[in-house]
N, C-alpha and C positions, 0 to 999 in steps of 0.2 A: 652790469647786465641789465638791460632795460626790461620793461614789463612784458613785451612781446616774446622775448627769448625765454623769460621765466615761465610764461604760460606754455610755450612750446615744450620746454623741458618737463614741466609738470604733467602735461598731457601724455608725453612719451612714457614717463614713469608709470602713470596710471594704466596705460595700455599694456606695458610690460608686466605689471603686477596682475592685471586682469588675465593675461594669457598664462601667466604662471599658475594662477588659481585654477584655470580651466584644465591645464595639464595635470595638476595635482588631483583634481576631482576625477579626471578620466583614469588616472593610475589607481586611485582608491577603488573606483567602480570595477576596474579590471581585476584587482586583487580580490574584491568581494565575490566576483563571479567565480574566480578560481577556488576560493574557500568553499563556496556552495557546491561547486562541482566535485571537490574532494569529499565533502560530506555525503553527497549522494553516491559517490563511488563506494565509500565504506558501507553505506546502507545496503547497496545492491549486493556486495559481497556477503554481508550478514544474512541476506534473504535467499541465499543459494538453495537451501532446502525447501523454502516456500515456493521458489520458482520451479523446482523439480516437481513439486506437488501439483502446481497449476498446469504444467505440461502433461502430467499424468491424467489429470481430470479432463483435459481437452482432447485426449486421444482415446482410442479403444482400450479396453482393459488389458489386452495382450499385445498391444502395438509394439513393434520392434524399436521404433525411433523414440527413445526416451533419453533424458539427461541424468536421471537418478542412477546411482550405483546399484549393482544387482541386489545387495542386501536391503538397501533402502526401498528399492522397487518392490521386493517381495513383501516388505512391511506395509507398503501402500496398498498392494493388492489384497492383503489380508484385512486391512482396515476397511477397504471398500466392500469386501465380501461380507463383513460383519455389520455393514451399515443397515440401519432400520429406518424406514420412513416415519416412524413414530418419534424418533429422537433426532435432533439437529446434530449434524456431524461437525463439531466445533473445530476439529483439526483441519478439515478441508476449508471451512469458512474462514478460519484464521489465516491460512495461506493465501487465499484469494483476496482477503481484506488487506493483508500486508503488502502484497505485490501491486495490486491495483491501486491501493491508497498511495503508494510511493509514486507510481506513474502519473496518477492524477495530480499530486502535489507538484511534481516536476513539470507537468504540462502547464499548470497555472503559473509557475514562475516564468516559463517561456512566453506564454501569452501576455503576461504583464510586463515583459521586457526586462525582467531581472536576470535572466539567463538567455543565452543563445543556443540554438540547436547544435552548433558546432562545438559548444562547450561540453555538452552532455553526450554527444554521439560516441566519443571514444570510450565512455563508460560501458556501453552496451555493445558497440561494434555491430557485427552481423549476428552475434549469438542470439539476441532476442528476436531479430527479424527472421532468422532461419527457423525459429520455433514459434513464429508469430501466429501460425494457423491455429494451434490449440487455444491460444489466448483469444483469438477472434471468435472461435467457436463458443467460448463462454460469454464473450461480450455481445455477440450478435444473436446467440441462441440457435444458430443454423447447424444443428448436429444431425440432420436427417441422413447425411451420407455416411455417418458412423454406425448406423443401425441396420445395415444390410447383412442379415444373418442367414439368408437362405430359407428354405422350406422348413427346416428344423427349428427355426426361431432362436432367440438368444439363450445362452446358458444362464444359470443362476448368477454367476459372477458378472456376466455382461449386463444382465437386467439390473442388478444392484448398482453397477457402475453407471449405467445410463440414468438411473434415478438420482444418483449423487450429483452427476453433472447437471441435471435439470434443476436440482436444488440450488446449486451455485449460480446458475443462470438467473434463477428467480431472485436471488439475493442482489445480483447486479442490477436487475431491472428495478428493484426497489430503491437502489442507490444510483439513479440515472445520471446524476452529475459526474460521479466517479466513472461510470461506464462511458459517457461521452468523451471525457478528457483522456481516458485510456486509448480510445479509438483515434483521437486527434494525435496523441503522442506517437502511436504506431505510424500514422500517415506522415508525420514530420520526420521520423527516423528513416522511413523508407525513401522519402524525397532526398534526404541527405546522402543515403547510401547510393541512390541513383546518380546524384551529382558527382560523387567520388568514384563511381563505377566499382563499388565494392562487392556487388552481388553478381552471380552468374548471368550472362546475357539472356539465357532462356527464362530465368525468373523475372528479369526486368521486362522482357517482352510480354510475358504472360500477364503480369500485373498492369502494364500499360494498356493492353487490350481490354482488360476488365475495367480500367478506369475510364474507358470511352463511355461506359454507362454510369459509373459511380463517381467520376472525378468531380463533377459539378456538385454532387451531394456532399462530398468530403470538404470541398471549399466552403460550401454553405454552412456546414456544421462548425468548421473552424471560425468562420467570420462571426457567426452568432455567438459562439462561446467567448471569443475575444472581446466583442462589443459588450457582452454581458458583464465581463470582468473589468473592462477599462472605460466604457462609455465612448461616445462619439468623438471626444476630443483627441483620442489616440487613433484616429482613422488611418493615419499614414502607416503606423506600426501594424495595424490590422491588415491593411492592404498588402504590405510587404510579406507578411506571413502567409496570407492566402495565395499570393503569387508564387511563393516558394514551393508550394505543393506541385506546381507544374513541372518541376524537375523530373518527376516520376511519371509524367504523361507524355504522349506523343507530341512532338513539336508541331505547332499549328502554323507558324510562319517562318520564313528564312531568318536566321540570326536571332530566333526567339528561343527562350529556354525550353528544354524538354529533350526527349529521346528521339533518335532518328534510326530508321531501318539500316542505313549504311554503316553507322557507327556501331550498332549492335552486331551487325554481320562481321565487321572487322574484329571486334572483341571476341566473338565466338570462334572465328578462324584462329586467332591467336591462342585461345584457350584449348582448342583441339590440338594444335601443334605441341603445346606444352604437355598435354595429356598423353599424346602418342609417344613423346620422347621421354616420358617419365618411366 
C-alpha cells in the first residue's frame, strides 16, 4: 500500500474516531440532562407542601381555589391569623424561599444551556401554570385586586393575610435575581404549554392579548438575564430562547411561530364538543 492510500485510510479512521467521540459526548450530555431533570422532579415532589403555602399566600384568605388539603388549609389560615408584623413569619418565608429558589435555579440551568425547557416542562405540566396567578401576585406585587372588601373593609383574618402577603413580596423584592428568574421560568413554561396546546384556548387567548403589551418586556427581561449569565459569546442561544417566547404570543407573520385566531377557535370548538358530550 503506497503512501497516498495509507494517508487516506488514516484520515478516514480519524474522521470515524472524531464522529464517534461526538456521538459519545452528545449521549453523555443527554444523560446528564435526564439526571438533572429527575433531580428537579424529586425536589418538586418534596416541595408539595411549600407550593401549597405559596398558592395560599398569593390568594385571598378564604379563596375557594387552593391546592392544600382541608386540614392543611385550616392550619395555614390559623398561622396567618396569628401573624404579627413585629415577628417575621419564618414558615411562610421558608416556603417562598424554597419554591422560588428552585424555580430560579432551574431557570439558570435553562438560560445557560444545561437543560432544555422540554426537559423540565413534564415535571410541572399545567399544574404550576394553572396556579401561576398567585405566584405572579407575590413576584409582581400586584395584589390590589385581592383587596376589594366592600364598605365594611377587611376582617381581621383578611388584614393579617394581606400583611403577610406584603411581607413575602418585600422579601422577593430584596432578592430581585430570584424574582426575575422565577418570572422568566413562568414565561418559558407558558410558551411551551402554548406550543403543545396544553392549556384551554380561552386561557391562551387571554394571555396572548395581555402579551401585546408585555411580550416585548418579557423578551427583554429574558435576554438581559441570559446575557448576564452567559456573556455575548452565547448570543445564538440567547436569541433562540428569546424567540421561543413568541409561541405564546399572537403570530405576527404567516408561517411564523405564535398563536392564531383560527387555530384557537378550532381548539375551542373541539373543547366545547367534548364538554357537551361528557
